[in-house]
N, CA, C and O atoms as a Maestro MAE file, in Angstrom:
{
 s_m_m2io_version
 :::
 2.0.0
}

f_m_ct {
 s_m_title
 :::
 protein
 m_atom[340] {
  # First column is atom index #
  i_m_mmod_type
  r_m_x_coord
  r_m_y_coord
  r_m_z_coord
  i_m_residue_number
  s_m_chain_name
  s_m_pdb_residue_name
  s_m_pdb_atom_name
  i_m_atomic_number
  :::
  1 25 0.813 -1.249 0.016 1 A "MET " " N  " 7
  2 3 0.012 0.029 -0.043 1 A "MET " " CA " 6
  3 2 0.904 1.287 0.003 1 A "MET " " C  " 6
  4 15 1.913 1.329 0.707 1 A "MET " " O  " 8
  5 25 0.523 2.239 -0.719 2 A "ASP " " N  " 7
  6 3 1.190 3.537 -0.778 2 A "ASP " " CA " 6
  7 2 1.195 4.165 0.553 2 A "ASP " " C  " 6
  8 15 0.192 4.110 1.264 2 A "ASP " " O  " 8
  9 25 2.296 4.771 0.935 3 A "HIS " " N  " 7
  10 3 2.558 5.286 2.274 3 A "HIS " " CA " 6
  11 2 1.636 6.506 2.313 3 A "HIS " " C  " 6
  12 15 0.998 6.689 3.349 3 A "HIS " " O  " 8
  13 25 1.502 7.339 1.320 4 A "THR " " N  " 7
  14 3 0.765 8.571 1.279 4 A "THR " " CA " 6
  15 2 -0.711 8.347 1.664 4 A "THR " " C  " 6
  16 15 -1.304 9.088 2.448 4 A "THR " " O  " 8
  17 25 -1.230 7.344 1.101 5 A "ILE " " N  " 7
  18 3 -2.694 7.015 1.368 5 A "ILE " " CA " 6
  19 2 -2.845 6.470 2.777 5 A "ILE " " C  " 6
  20 15 -3.862 6.747 3.413 5 A "ILE " " O  " 8
  21 25 -1.843 5.674 3.326 6 A "ARG " " N  " 7
  22 3 -1.897 5.236 4.672 6 A "ARG " " CA " 6
  23 2 -1.878 6.420 5.667 6 A "ARG " " C  " 6
  24 15 -2.580 6.393 6.678 6 A "ARG " " O  " 8
  25 25 -1.081 7.441 5.377 7 A "ILE " " N  " 7
  26 3 -1.024 8.547 6.205 7 A "ILE " " CA " 6
  27 2 -2.324 9.282 6.297 7 A "ILE " " C  " 6
  28 15 -2.780 9.701 7.360 7 A "ILE " " O  " 8
  29 25 -2.917 9.422 5.092 8 A "ILE " " N  " 7
  30 3 -4.248 10.197 4.880 8 A "ILE " " CA " 6
  31 2 -5.331 9.453 5.629 8 A "ILE " " C  " 6
  32 15 -6.194 10.055 6.268 8 A "ILE " " O  " 8
  33 25 -5.274 8.117 5.540 9 A "ARG " " N  " 7
  34 3 -6.277 7.341 6.280 9 A "ARG " " CA " 6
  35 2 -6.159 7.457 7.833 9 A "ARG " " C  " 6
  36 15 -7.142 7.538 8.569 9 A "ARG " " O  " 8
  37 25 -4.835 7.458 8.273 10 A "ILE " " N  " 7
  38 3 -4.721 7.634 9.705 10 A "ILE " " CA " 6
  39 2 -5.111 9.044 10.178 10 A "ILE " " C  " 6
  40 15 -5.691 9.221 11.249 10 A "ILE " " O  " 8
  41 25 -4.767 10.059 9.329 11 A "LEU " " N  " 7
  42 3 -5.184 11.398 9.706 11 A "LEU " " CA " 6
  43 2 -6.794 11.463 9.691 11 A "LEU " " C  " 6
  44 15 -7.368 12.088 10.583 11 A "LEU " " O  " 8
  45 25 -7.452 10.872 8.765 12 A "PHE " " N  " 7
  46 3 -8.972 10.849 8.685 12 A "PHE " " CA " 6
  47 2 -9.471 10.231 10.032 12 A "PHE " " C  " 6
  48 15 -10.349 10.795 10.687 12 A "PHE " " O  " 8
  49 25 -8.912 9.100 10.417 13 A "ILE " " N  " 7
  50 3 -9.411 8.449 11.567 13 A "ILE " " CA " 6
  51 2 -9.222 9.416 12.880 13 A "ILE " " C  " 6
  52 15 -10.099 9.592 13.726 13 A "ILE " " O  " 8
  53 25 -7.967 9.988 12.895 14 A "LEU " " N  " 7
  54 3 -7.798 10.936 14.096 14 A "LEU " " CA " 6
  55 2 -8.663 12.140 14.053 14 A "LEU " " C  " 6
  56 15 -9.006 12.661 15.114 14 A "LEU " " O  " 8
  57 25 -9.071 12.660 12.826 15 A "LEU " " N  " 7
  58 3 -10.043 13.730 12.668 15 A "LEU " " CA " 6
  59 2 -11.417 13.266 13.186 15 A "LEU " " C  " 6
  60 15 -12.130 14.021 13.847 15 A "LEU " " O  " 8
  61 25 -11.765 12.029 12.875 16 A "CYS " " N  " 7
  62 3 -13.036 11.555 13.387 16 A "CYS " " CA " 6
  63 2 -13.038 11.339 14.881 16 A "CYS " " C  " 6
  64 15 -14.076 11.506 15.523 16 A "CYS " " O  " 8
  65 25 -11.942 10.985 15.437 17 A "ILE " " N  " 7
  66 3 -11.914 10.873 16.912 17 A "ILE " " CA " 6
  67 2 -11.949 12.297 17.522 17 A "ILE " " C  " 6
  68 15 -12.567 12.513 18.565 17 A "ILE " " O  " 8
  69 25 -11.267 13.278 16.846 18 A "ALA " " N  " 7
  70 3 -11.321 14.614 17.402 18 A "ALA " " CA " 6
  71 2 -12.800 15.174 17.287 18 A "ALA " " C  " 6
  72 15 -13.261 15.918 18.153 18 A "ALA " " O  " 8
  73 25 -13.442 14.818 16.290 19 A "GLY " " N  " 7
  74 3 -14.837 15.255 16.038 19 A "GLY " " CA " 6
  75 2 -15.671 14.750 17.164 19 A "GLY " " C  " 6
  76 15 -16.501 15.465 17.726 19 A "GLY " " O  " 8
  77 25 -15.432 13.463 17.499 20 A "GLY " " N  " 7
  78 3 -16.186 12.992 18.695 20 A "GLY " " CA " 6
  79 2 -15.931 13.662 19.929 20 A "GLY " " C  " 6
  80 15 -16.875 13.888 20.687 20 A "GLY " " O  " 8
  81 25 -14.718 14.022 20.232 21 A "VAL " " N  " 7
  82 3 -14.269 14.745 21.461 21 A "VAL " " CA " 6
  83 2 -15.008 16.170 21.363 21 A "VAL " " C  " 6
  84 15 -15.624 16.589 22.343 21 A "VAL " " O  " 8
  85 25 -14.947 16.830 20.299 22 A "LEU " " N  " 7
  86 3 -15.540 18.194 20.130 22 A "LEU " " CA " 6
  87 2 -17.088 18.067 20.371 22 A "LEU " " C  " 6
  88 15 -17.644 18.947 21.029 22 A "LEU " " O  " 8
  89 25 -17.775 17.063 19.893 23 A "VAL " " N  " 7
  90 3 -19.174 16.907 20.089 23 A "VAL " " CA " 6
  91 2 -19.514 16.780 21.501 23 A "VAL " " C  " 6
  92 15 -20.427 17.418 22.025 23 A "VAL " " O  " 8
  93 25 -18.660 15.832 22.195 24 A "SER " " N  " 7
  94 3 -18.877 15.672 23.636 24 A "SER " " CA " 6
  95 2 -18.710 16.928 24.384 24 A "SER " " C  " 6
  96 15 -19.422 17.161 25.361 24 A "SER " " O  " 8
  97 25 -17.779 17.778 23.965 25 A "LEU " " N  " 7
  98 3 -17.396 19.138 24.635 25 A "LEU " " CA " 6
  99 2 -18.497 20.167 24.390 25 A "LEU " " C  " 6
  100 15 -18.763 20.998 25.259 25 A "LEU " " O  " 8
  101 25 -19.140 20.129 23.224 26 A "ILE " " N  " 7
  102 3 -20.026 21.177 22.790 26 A "ILE " " CA " 6
  103 2 -21.449 20.954 23.409 26 A "ILE " " C  " 6
  104 15 -22.061 21.865 23.966 26 A "ILE " " O  " 8
  105 25 -21.926 19.696 23.276 27 A "VAL " " N  " 7
  106 3 -23.262 19.351 23.787 27 A "VAL " " CA " 6
  107 2 -23.125 19.187 25.394 27 A "VAL " " C  " 6
  108 15 -22.372 18.357 25.902 27 A "VAL " " O  " 8
  109 25 -23.918 20.050 26.109 28 A "PRO " " N  " 7
  110 3 -23.729 19.975 27.569 28 A "PRO " " CA " 6
  111 2 -24.123 18.726 28.221 28 A "PRO " " C  " 6
  112 15 -23.560 18.344 29.247 28 A "PRO " " O  " 8
  113 25 -25.132 18.036 27.625 29 A "ASP " " N  " 7
  114 3 -25.572 16.737 28.254 29 A "ASP " " CA " 6
  115 2 -24.586 15.606 27.985 29 A "ASP " " C  " 6
  116 15 -24.679 14.589 28.672 29 A "ASP " " O  " 8
  117 25 -23.660 15.698 27.053 30 A "TRP " " N  " 7
  118 3 -22.792 14.574 26.707 30 A "TRP " " CA " 6
  119 2 -21.388 14.772 27.368 30 A "TRP " " C  " 6
  120 15 -20.478 14.038 26.982 30 A "TRP " " O  " 8
  121 25 -21.150 15.675 28.300 31 A "LYS " " N  " 7
  122 3 -19.853 15.872 28.805 31 A "LYS " " CA " 6
  123 2 -19.414 14.725 29.592 31 A "LYS " " C  " 6
  124 15 -18.210 14.537 29.763 31 A "LYS " " O  " 8
  125 25 -20.378 13.865 30.134 32 A "ASP " " N  " 7
  126 3 -20.023 12.637 30.836 32 A "ASP " " CA " 6
  127 2 -19.733 11.477 30.035 32 A "ASP " " C  " 6
  128 15 -19.235 10.467 30.532 32 A "ASP " " O  " 8
  129 25 -20.045 11.587 28.726 33 A "TYR " " N  " 7
  130 3 -19.825 10.432 27.761 33 A "TYR " " CA " 6
  131 2 -18.726 10.686 26.818 33 A "TYR " " C  " 6
  132 15 -18.872 10.371 25.638 33 A "TYR " " O  " 8
  133 25 -17.606 11.244 27.246 34 A "LEU " " N  " 7
  134 3 -16.453 11.462 26.435 34 A "LEU " " CA " 6
  135 2 -15.914 10.185 25.759 34 A "LEU " " C  " 6
  136 15 -15.573 10.172 24.577 34 A "LEU " " O  " 8
  137 25 -15.861 9.198 26.508 35 A "TRP " " N  " 7
  138 3 -15.267 7.953 25.869 35 A "TRP " " CA " 6
  139 2 -16.264 7.290 24.890 35 A "TRP " " C  " 6
  140 15 -15.839 6.662 23.920 35 A "TRP " " O  " 8
  141 25 -17.564 7.422 25.131 36 A "HIS " " N  " 7
  142 3 -18.539 6.894 24.162 36 A "HIS " " CA " 6
  143 2 -18.369 7.659 22.811 36 A "HIS " " C  " 6
  144 15 -18.388 7.043 21.746 36 A "HIS " " O  " 8
  145 25 -18.197 9.053 22.874 37 A "THR " " N  " 7
  146 3 -18.100 9.710 21.519 37 A "THR " " CA " 6
  147 2 -16.690 9.471 20.900 37 A "THR " " C  " 6
  148 15 -16.558 9.439 19.677 37 A "THR " " O  " 8
  149 25 -15.756 9.323 21.651 38 A "VAL " " N  " 7
  150 3 -14.397 8.957 21.116 38 A "VAL " " CA " 6
  151 2 -14.429 7.607 20.368 38 A "VAL " " C  " 6
  152 15 -13.857 7.454 19.288 38 A "VAL " " O  " 8
  153 25 -15.129 6.629 20.999 39 A "ILE " " N  " 7
  154 3 -15.218 5.291 20.467 39 A "ILE " " CA " 6
  155 2 -16.151 5.369 19.265 39 A "ILE " " C  " 6
  156 15 -15.929 4.642 18.297 39 A "ILE " " O  " 8
  157 25 -17.175 6.202 19.274 40 A "THR " " N  " 7
  158 3 -18.097 6.311 18.107 40 A "THR " " CA " 6
  159 2 -17.385 6.944 16.930 40 A "THR " " C  " 6
  160 15 -17.582 6.515 15.794 40 A "THR " " O  " 8
  161 25 -16.514 8.013 17.185 41 A "GLY " " N  " 7
  162 3 -15.797 8.619 16.064 41 A "GLY " " CA " 6
  163 2 -14.742 7.672 15.612 41 A "GLY " " C  " 6
  164 15 -14.508 7.723 14.405 41 A "GLY " " O  " 8
  165 25 -14.043 6.805 16.323 42 A "LEU " " N  " 7
  166 3 -13.194 5.884 15.962 42 A "LEU " " CA " 6
  167 2 -13.865 4.788 15.057 42 A "LEU " " C  " 6
  168 15 -13.297 4.354 14.055 42 A "LEU " " O  " 8
  169 25 -15.081 4.376 15.459 43 A "LEU " " N  " 7
  170 3 -15.757 3.287 14.648 43 A "LEU " " CA " 6
  171 2 -16.132 3.878 13.351 43 A "LEU " " C  " 6
  172 15 -15.937 3.242 12.315 43 A "LEU " " O  " 8
  173 25 -16.701 5.151 13.339 44 A "ILE " " N  " 7
  174 3 -17.098 5.709 12.080 44 A "ILE " " CA " 6
  175 2 -15.842 5.958 11.066 44 A "ILE " " C  " 6
  176 15 -15.902 5.769 9.851 44 A "ILE " " O  " 8
  177 25 -14.787 6.379 11.721 45 A "GLY " " N  " 7
  178 3 -13.544 6.476 10.852 45 A "GLY " " CA " 6
  179 2 -13.063 5.219 10.330 45 A "GLY " " C  " 6
  180 15 -12.655 5.181 9.169 45 A "GLY " " O  " 8
  181 25 -13.064 4.122 11.097 46 A "LEU " " N  " 7
  182 3 -12.659 2.856 10.680 46 A "LEU " " CA " 6
  183 2 -13.546 2.237 9.569 46 A "LEU " " C  " 6
  184 15 -13.094 1.569 8.639 46 A "LEU " " O  " 8
  185 25 -14.901 2.537 9.766 47 A "ALA " " N  " 7
  186 3 -15.882 2.111 8.851 47 A "ALA " " CA " 6
  187 2 -15.687 2.775 7.469 47 A "ALA " " C  " 6
  188 15 -15.765 2.114 6.433 47 A "ALA " " O  " 8
  189 25 -15.441 4.055 7.483 48 A "VAL " " N  " 7
  190 3 -15.227 4.687 6.195 48 A "VAL " " CA " 6
  191 2 -13.927 4.290 5.496 48 A "VAL " " C  " 6
  192 15 -13.878 4.223 4.268 48 A "VAL " " O  " 8
  193 25 -12.860 4.023 6.285 49 A "VAL " " N  " 7
  194 3 -11.639 3.549 5.777 49 A "VAL " " CA " 6
  195 2 -11.832 2.238 5.271 49 A "VAL " " C  " 6
  196 15 -11.403 1.956 4.152 49 A "VAL " " O  " 8
  197 25 -12.452 1.373 5.997 50 A "GLY " " N  " 7
  198 3 -12.698 -0.060 5.516 50 A "GLY " " CA " 6
  199 2 -13.537 -0.081 4.253 50 A "GLY " " C  " 6
  200 15 -13.310 -0.910 3.371 50 A "GLY " " O  " 8
  201 25 -14.492 0.810 4.155 51 A "ILE " " N  " 7
  202 3 -15.272 0.858 2.838 51 A "ILE " " CA " 6
  203 2 -14.473 1.378 1.721 51 A "ILE " " C  " 6
  204 15 -14.723 1.049 0.562 51 A "ILE " " O  " 8
  205 25 -13.433 2.252 2.058 52 A "ASP " " N  " 7
  206 3 -12.526 2.805 1.063 52 A "ASP " " CA " 6
  207 2 -11.556 1.607 0.616 52 A "ASP " " C  " 6
  208 15 -11.201 1.466 -0.554 52 A "ASP " " O  " 8
  209 25 -11.194 0.830 1.572 53 A "ILE " " N  " 7
  210 3 -10.243 -0.277 1.099 53 A "ILE " " CA " 6
  211 2 -11.101 -1.353 0.325 53 A "ILE " " C  " 6
  212 15 -10.558 -2.003 -0.568 53 A "ILE " " O  " 8
  213 25 -12.263 -1.534 0.605 54 A "LEU " " N  " 7
  214 3 -13.098 -2.487 -0.159 54 A "LEU " " CA " 6
  215 2 -13.381 -2.136 -1.559 54 A "LEU " " C  " 6
  216 15 -13.488 -2.976 -2.453 54 A "LEU " " O  " 8
  217 25 -13.510 -0.753 -1.733 55 A "LEU " " N  " 7
  218 3 -13.864 -0.301 -2.998 55 A "LEU " " CA " 6
  219 2 -12.651 0.138 -3.793 55 A "LEU " " C  " 6
  220 15 -12.548 1.269 -4.266 55 A "LEU " " O  " 8
  221 25 -11.767 -0.786 -3.911 56 A "LYS " " N  " 7
  222 3 -10.463 -0.350 -4.709 56 A "LYS " " CA " 6
  223 2 -10.734 -0.020 -6.163 56 A "LYS " " C  " 6
  224 15 -10.098 0.897 -6.683 56 A "LYS " " O  " 8
  225 25 -11.629 -0.698 -6.851 57 A "GLY " " N  " 7
  226 3 -11.807 -0.460 -8.280 57 A "GLY " " CA " 6
  227 2 -12.811 0.611 -8.631 57 A "GLY " " C  " 6
  228 15 -13.111 0.849 -9.801 57 A "GLY " " O  " 8
  229 25 -13.335 1.265 -7.580 58 A "PHE " " N  " 7
  230 3 -14.326 2.331 -7.724 58 A "PHE " " CA " 6
  231 2 -13.666 3.619 -8.187 58 A "PHE " " C  " 6
  232 15 -12.777 4.162 -7.531 58 A "PHE " " O  " 8
  233 25 -14.159 4.122 -9.416 59 A "SER " " N  " 7
  234 3 -13.503 5.332 -9.985 59 A "SER " " CA " 6
  235 2 -14.210 6.686 -9.507 59 A "SER " " C  " 6
  236 15 -15.327 6.788 -8.999 59 A "SER " " O  " 8
  237 25 -13.387 7.592 -9.764 60 A "LEU " " N  " 7
  238 3 -13.897 9.029 -9.423 60 A "LEU " " CA " 6
  239 2 -15.054 9.341 -10.283 60 A "LEU " " C  " 6
  240 15 -15.991 10.022 -9.867 60 A "LEU " " O  " 8
  241 25 -15.005 8.854 -11.477 61 A "ARG " " N  " 7
  242 3 -16.171 9.186 -12.475 61 A "ARG " " CA " 6
  243 2 -17.436 8.514 -11.900 61 A "ARG " " C  " 6
  244 15 -18.510 9.111 -11.972 61 A "ARG " " O  " 8
  245 25 -17.343 7.240 -11.308 62 A "GLY " " N  " 7
  246 3 -18.451 6.721 -10.790 62 A "GLY " " CA " 6
  247 2 -19.033 7.462 -9.536 62 A "GLY " " C  " 6
  248 15 -20.248 7.592 -9.384 62 A "GLY " " O  " 8
  249 25 -18.151 7.919 -8.688 63 A "LEU " " N  " 7
  250 3 -18.512 8.631 -7.486 63 A "LEU " " CA " 6
  251 2 -19.138 9.948 -7.909 63 A "LEU " " C  " 6
  252 15 -20.087 10.393 -7.263 63 A "LEU " " O  " 8
  253 25 -18.631 10.618 -9.009 64 A "SER " " N  " 7
  254 3 -19.188 11.891 -9.455 64 A "SER " " CA " 6
  255 2 -20.670 11.712 -10.007 64 A "SER " " C  " 6
  256 15 -21.564 12.518 -9.751 64 A "SER " " O  " 8
  257 25 -20.831 10.641 -10.746 65 A "ALA " " N  " 7
  258 3 -22.120 10.275 -11.327 65 A "ALA " " CA " 6
  259 2 -23.124 10.000 -10.154 65 A "ALA " " C  " 6
  260 15 -24.284 10.410 -10.159 65 A "ALA " " O  " 8
  261 25 -22.560 9.270 -9.159 66 A "LEU " " N  " 7
  262 3 -23.490 8.846 -7.947 66 A "LEU " " CA " 6
  263 2 -23.789 10.059 -7.199 66 A "LEU " " C  " 6
  264 15 -24.931 10.143 -6.747 66 A "LEU " " O  " 8
  265 25 -22.947 11.048 -6.977 67 A "THR " " N  " 7
  266 3 -23.231 12.270 -6.267 67 A "THR " " CA " 6
  267 2 -24.186 13.107 -7.012 67 A "THR " " C  " 6
  268 15 -25.131 13.622 -6.415 67 A "THR " " O  " 8
  269 25 -23.988 13.295 -8.391 68 A "PHE " " N  " 7
  270 3 -24.874 14.085 -9.163 68 A "PHE " " CA " 6
  271 2 -26.220 13.403 -9.156 68 A "PHE " " C  " 6
  272 15 -27.236 14.070 -8.964 68 A "PHE " " O  " 8
  273 25 -26.265 12.140 -9.352 69 A "GLY " " N  " 7
  274 3 -27.622 11.549 -9.219 69 A "GLY " " CA " 6
  275 2 -28.372 11.696 -7.917 69 A "GLY " " C  " 6
  276 15 -29.577 11.949 -7.911 69 A "GLY " " O  " 8
  277 25 -27.672 11.540 -6.826 70 A "LEU " " N  " 7
  278 3 -28.220 11.840 -5.596 70 A "LEU " " CA " 6
  279 2 -28.727 13.273 -5.441 70 A "LEU " " C  " 6
  280 15 -29.781 13.507 -4.850 70 A "LEU " " O  " 8
  281 25 -28.045 14.129 -5.922 71 A "PHE " " N  " 7
  282 3 -28.339 15.618 -5.873 71 A "PHE " " CA " 6
  283 2 -29.561 15.844 -6.653 71 A "PHE " " C  " 6
  284 15 -30.474 16.517 -6.175 71 A "PHE " " O  " 8
  285 25 -29.644 15.269 -7.949 72 A "VAL " " N  " 7
  286 3 -30.797 15.543 -8.729 72 A "VAL " " CA " 6
  287 2 -32.065 14.800 -8.159 72 A "VAL " " C  " 6
  288 15 -33.161 15.318 -8.369 72 A "VAL " " O  " 8
  289 25 -31.992 13.689 -7.493 73 A "GLY " " N  " 7
  290 3 -33.098 13.012 -6.838 73 A "GLY " " CA " 6
  291 2 -33.477 13.888 -5.677 73 A "GLY " " C  " 6
  292 15 -34.665 14.166 -5.512 73 A "GLY " " O  " 8
  293 25 -32.547 14.347 -4.852 74 A "TRP " " N  " 7
  294 3 -32.951 15.262 -3.800 74 A "TRP " " CA " 6
  295 2 -33.747 16.567 -4.196 74 A "TRP " " C  " 6
  296 15 -34.687 16.998 -3.529 74 A "TRP " " O  " 8
  297 25 -33.297 17.114 -5.284 75 A "ALA " " N  " 7
  298 3 -33.848 18.375 -5.829 75 A "ALA " " CA " 6
  299 2 -35.254 18.032 -6.282 75 A "ALA " " C  " 6
  300 15 -36.199 18.767 -5.992 75 A "ALA " " O  " 8
  301 25 -35.404 16.896 -7.008 76 A "ALA " " N  " 7
  302 3 -36.753 16.499 -7.502 76 A "ALA " " CA " 6
  303 2 -37.754 16.166 -6.344 76 A "ALA " " C  " 6
  304 15 -38.930 16.526 -6.397 76 A "ALA " " O  " 8
  305 25 -37.265 15.509 -5.368 77 A "ALA " " N  " 7
  306 3 -38.000 15.310 -4.161 77 A "ALA " " CA " 6
  307 2 -38.340 16.523 -3.405 77 A "ALA " " C  " 6
  308 15 -39.457 16.598 -2.894 77 A "ALA " " O  " 8
  309 25 -37.489 17.484 -3.280 78 A "THR " " N  " 7
  310 3 -37.807 18.778 -2.676 78 A "THR " " CA " 6
  311 2 -38.858 19.522 -3.468 78 A "THR " " C  " 6
  312 15 -39.777 20.084 -2.872 78 A "THR " " O  " 8
  313 25 -38.755 19.553 -4.907 79 A "LEU " " N  " 7
  314 3 -39.809 20.217 -5.604 79 A "LEU " " CA " 6
  315 2 -41.179 19.486 -5.495 79 A "LEU " " C  " 6
  316 15 -42.227 20.106 -5.313 79 A "LEU " " O  " 8
  317 25 -41.114 18.164 -5.614 80 A "PHE " " N  " 7
  318 3 -42.418 17.496 -5.394 80 A "PHE " " CA " 6
  319 2 -43.050 17.646 -4.076 80 A "PHE " " C  " 6
  320 15 -44.277 17.715 -4.014 80 A "PHE " " O  " 8
  321 25 -42.294 17.705 -2.968 81 A "ALA " " N  " 7
  322 3 -42.717 17.925 -1.574 81 A "ALA " " CA " 6
  323 2 -43.309 19.302 -1.445 81 A "ALA " " C  " 6
  324 15 -44.278 19.453 -0.701 81 A "ALA " " O  " 8
  325 25 -42.807 20.313 -2.106 82 A "SER " " N  " 7
  326 3 -43.259 21.713 -1.910 82 A "SER " " CA " 6
  327 2 -44.370 21.945 -2.885 82 A "SER " " C  " 6
  328 15 -45.009 22.994 -2.798 82 A "SER " " O  " 8
  329 25 -44.659 21.063 -3.806 83 A "SER " " N  " 7
  330 3 -45.805 21.216 -4.705 83 A "SER " " CA " 6
  331 2 -47.126 21.325 -4.017 83 A "SER " " C  " 6
  332 15 -47.363 20.570 -3.074 83 A "SER " " O  " 8
  333 25 -48.072 22.270 -4.444 84 A "PRO " " N  " 7
  334 3 -49.320 22.259 -3.800 84 A "PRO " " CA " 6
  335 2 -50.301 21.177 -4.143 84 A "PRO " " C  " 6
  336 15 -51.362 21.060 -3.530 84 A "PRO " " O  " 8
  337 25 -49.939 20.376 -5.138 85 A "PHE " " N  " 7
  338 3 -50.855 19.276 -5.610 85 A "PHE " " CA " 6
  339 2 -50.653 18.094 -4.806 85 A "PHE " " C  " 6
  340 15 -51.307 17.076 -5.030 85 A "PHE " " O  " 8
  :::
 }
 m_bond[339] {
  # First column is bond index #
  i_m_from
  i_m_to
  i_m_order
  :::
  1 1 2 1
  2 2 3 1
  3 3 4 2
  4 3 5 1
  5 5 6 1
  6 6 7 1
  7 7 8 2
  8 7 9 1
  9 9 10 1
  10 10 11 1
  11 11 12 2
  12 11 13 1
  13 13 14 1
  14 14 15 1
  15 15 16 2
  16 15 17 1
  17 17 18 1
  18 18 19 1
  19 19 20 2
  20 19 21 1
  21 21 22 1
  22 22 23 1
  23 23 24 2
  24 23 25 1
  25 25 26 1
  26 26 27 1
  27 27 28 2
  28 27 29 1
  29 29 30 1
  30 30 31 1
  31 31 32 2
  32 31 33 1
  33 33 34 1
  34 34 35 1
  35 35 36 2
  36 35 37 1
  37 37 38 1
  38 38 39 1
  39 39 40 2
  40 39 41 1
  41 41 42 1
  42 42 43 1
  43 43 44 2
  44 43 45 1
  45 45 46 1
  46 46 47 1
  47 47 48 2
  48 47 49 1
  49 49 50 1
  50 50 51 1
  51 51 52 2
  52 51 53 1
  53 53 54 1
  54 54 55 1
  55 55 56 2
  56 55 57 1
  57 57 58 1
  58 58 59 1
  59 59 60 2
  60 59 61 1
  61 61 62 1
  62 62 63 1
  63 63 64 2
  64 63 65 1
  65 65 66 1
  66 66 67 1
  67 67 68 2
  68 67 69 1
  69 69 70 1
  70 70 71 1
  71 71 72 2
  72 71 73 1
  73 73 74 1
  74 74 75 1
  75 75 76 2
  76 75 77 1
  77 77 78 1
  78 78 79 1
  79 79 80 2
  80 79 81 1
  81 81 82 1
  82 82 83 1
  83 83 84 2
  84 83 85 1
  85 85 86 1
  86 86 87 1
  87 87 88 2
  88 87 89 1
  89 89 90 1
  90 90 91 1
  91 91 92 2
  92 91 93 1
  93 93 94 1
  94 94 95 1
  95 95 96 2
  96 95 97 1
  97 97 98 1
  98 98 99 1
  99 99 100 2
  100 99 101 1
  101 101 102 1
  102 102 103 1
  103 103 104 2
  104 103 105 1
  105 105 106 1
  106 106 107 1
  107 107 108 2
  108 107 109 1
  109 109 110 1
  110 110 111 1
  111 111 112 2
  112 111 113 1
  113 113 114 1
  114 114 115 1
  115 115 116 2
  116 115 117 1
  117 117 118 1
  118 118 119 1
  119 119 120 2
  120 119 121 1
  121 121 122 1
  122 122 123 1
  123 123 124 2
  124 123 125 1
  125 125 126 1
  126 126 127 1
  127 127 128 2
  128 127 129 1
  129 129 130 1
  130 130 131 1
  131 131 132 2
  132 131 133 1
  133 133 134 1
  134 134 135 1
  135 135 136 2
  136 135 137 1
  137 137 138 1
  138 138 139 1
  139 139 140 2
  140 139 141 1
  141 141 142 1
  142 142 143 1
  143 143 144 2
  144 143 145 1
  145 145 146 1
  146 146 147 1
  147 147 148 2
  148 147 149 1
  149 149 150 1
  150 150 151 1
  151 151 152 2
  152 151 153 1
  153 153 154 1
  154 154 155 1
  155 155 156 2
  156 155 157 1
  157 157 158 1
  158 158 159 1
  159 159 160 2
  160 159 161 1
  161 161 162 1
  162 162 163 1
  163 163 164 2
  164 163 165 1
  165 165 166 1
  166 166 167 1
  167 167 168 2
  168 167 169 1
  169 169 170 1
  170 170 171 1
  171 171 172 2
  172 171 173 1
  173 173 174 1
  174 174 175 1
  175 175 176 2
  176 175 177 1
  177 177 178 1
  178 178 179 1
  179 179 180 2
  180 179 181 1
  181 181 182 1
  182 182 183 1
  183 183 184 2
  184 183 185 1
  185 185 186 1
  186 186 187 1
  187 187 188 2
  188 187 189 1
  189 189 190 1
  190 190 191 1
  191 191 192 2
  192 191 193 1
  193 193 194 1
  194 194 195 1
  195 195 196 2
  196 195 197 1
  197 197 198 1
  198 198 199 1
  199 199 200 2
  200 199 201 1
  201 201 202 1
  202 202 203 1
  203 203 204 2
  204 203 205 1
  205 205 206 1
  206 206 207 1
  207 207 208 2
  208 207 209 1
  209 209 210 1
  210 210 211 1
  211 211 212 2
  212 211 213 1
  213 213 214 1
  214 214 215 1
  215 215 216 2
  216 215 217 1
  217 217 218 1
  218 218 219 1
  219 219 220 2
  220 219 221 1
  221 221 222 1
  222 222 223 1
  223 223 224 2
  224 223 225 1
  225 225 226 1
  226 226 227 1
  227 227 228 2
  228 227 229 1
  229 229 230 1
  230 230 231 1
  231 231 232 2
  232 231 233 1
  233 233 234 1
  234 234 235 1
  235 235 236 2
  236 235 237 1
  237 237 238 1
  238 238 239 1
  239 239 240 2
  240 239 241 1
  241 241 242 1
  242 242 243 1
  243 243 244 2
  244 243 245 1
  245 245 246 1
  246 246 247 1
  247 247 248 2
  248 247 249 1
  249 249 250 1
  250 250 251 1
  251 251 252 2
  252 251 253 1
  253 253 254 1
  254 254 255 1
  255 255 256 2
  256 255 257 1
  257 257 258 1
  258 258 259 1
  259 259 260 2
  260 259 261 1
  261 261 262 1
  262 262 263 1
  263 263 264 2
  264 263 265 1
  265 265 266 1
  266 266 267 1
  267 267 268 2
  268 267 269 1
  269 269 270 1
  270 270 271 1
  271 271 272 2
  272 271 273 1
  273 273 274 1
  274 274 275 1
  275 275 276 2
  276 275 277 1
  277 277 278 1
  278 278 279 1
  279 279 280 2
  280 279 281 1
  281 281 282 1
  282 282 283 1
  283 283 284 2
  284 283 285 1
  285 285 286 1
  286 286 287 1
  287 287 288 2
  288 287 289 1
  289 289 290 1
  290 290 291 1
  291 291 292 2
  292 291 293 1
  293 293 294 1
  294 294 295 1
  295 295 296 2
  296 295 297 1
  297 297 298 1
  298 298 299 1
  299 299 300 2
  300 299 301 1
  301 301 302 1
  302 302 303 1
  303 303 304 2
  304 303 305 1
  305 305 306 1
  306 306 307 1
  307 307 308 2
  308 307 309 1
  309 309 310 1
  310 310 311 1
  311 311 312 2
  312 311 313 1
  313 313 314 1
  314 314 315 1
  315 315 316 2
  316 315 317 1
  317 317 318 1
  318 318 319 1
  319 319 320 2
  320 319 321 1
  321 321 322 1
  322 322 323 1
  323 323 324 2
  324 323 325 1
  325 325 326 1
  326 326 327 1
  327 327 328 2
  328 327 329 1
  329 329 330 1
  330 330 331 1
  331 331 332 2
  332 331 333 1
  333 333 334 1
  334 334 335 1
  335 335 336 2
  336 335 337 1
  337 337 338 1
  338 338 339 1
  339 339 340 2
  :::
 }
}
């Protein structure tokens, strides 16, 4: 595995853990659950990295098409939901 991508994945996991810590510090009711939010951030980061490893052959073109399709679907759903009919 390329060392650069490994460093990026480790930094992503660390940022997810830091996000969990910040959530527990910002939400007043969650101050007693610091370790729960740290573990949740770690698990989310590991899940995303695991999915990234499993999708080796997935191209950026496919990701762009998927993102654009989701956006168009969301926009259409929003228009239908706001329709008076």
